[in-house]
N, C-alpha and C positions, 0 to 999 in steps of 0.2 A: 503494499499500499503506499509506504514512503516514497518509493520510486515512481510511482504514479503520481503523487501527489507533487513531487518535485518537477516531473515534467508539465504538470498543469501550472505550476508557478512560473517556470520559464516560459510557458507560452503568454501568460498575461505579461511577463516583463518584457516580452517582444511587441507588446502593443503600447509599450510607453516610450515616448520620444524626448530626446533632448530638444529643448525649445530652439536650441541655435544651431544644431546640426540635424539634417533630415535622416537620421538613423536611430533605430530603437535604442534603448540602454543597454540591452543584453549584448547585441551585435557591436556597440560600440566598444564594449570592453569595460564598461562602469561597473559591472557585477563580478567580483572576486570569488564569491562563494554563494552557494544556495544548498542548504541542507534541511532536511525534514526528518520526522519521526513518525511511529505509527499512532502517535497520539494526537496528530495534527499540529504539532509546532513546528514553525518555519523560522529559519535563521538567514538572514542575507546581509552579507557583508559588500559594501558598495563604495565607490568614490564618485566623484564628479570629475570634470575635464579640468578644472582649476580652483583653487581654493577661494577665489574671488567671483566664483560663478554667481550670477544673480540669483539662481534658484536654489542655492545652498541650503537655504531655511527650509524650503517647501518640499523639494524633490523626494528625500527620504520618507516623510509622512505621506506623500502621494503614494510612493511605492507600497508603503505598509497599508494603506487602506485599501488599494486596488487588490493586494494579495489577499486581504481579510474577507474580501467577497468570494472568494474560491470556496466551493463545497468541500467540507471536510478540515479547513482550516479553523483551528482552535485558538491558536495565538501566533503572534508574528514580532519578531525582533529584527529591526533594521539598523545595522552599525554602519555608521559613516567613518571612512578611514582616507588618511592621507599617504598611508605607507603600505606599499609603494606608490608613489605618483603615477596617476594615468598618463599613458603616452598613446600616440597613434599606433604604435606597435601592438597594442592590446586589443585593437578592433579585428573582427572576424574578416576572413577574405571577402565576403559578401558586401560588408560596409565599406572595406577600401574599394571595392569595383564600384559600389554606388557613388562614393565621393570622387572617384577618378583617380585613386592613390595606386593602381596597379595597371 
């Protein structure tokens, strides 16, 4: 069940977009870790493209609220980290292609 829940969480993360870059936060590489357990707890470790990002205060809370809407989710913890710092190398191949970086 935890694996299925993890996949559903990733599906939702792929519907959340960085407001300044036309790529979802998962493929952009902002999500460092997604873990779930059989009790419906979800842990997400994420970053932003820069510490001075204008959405720094709101995006983690938005991610949390969207993940809470998933059936089977009982608890969500979103941790914002700056270590390691985000860089374009963290983007998926699809994201790099979309932004013309490949």
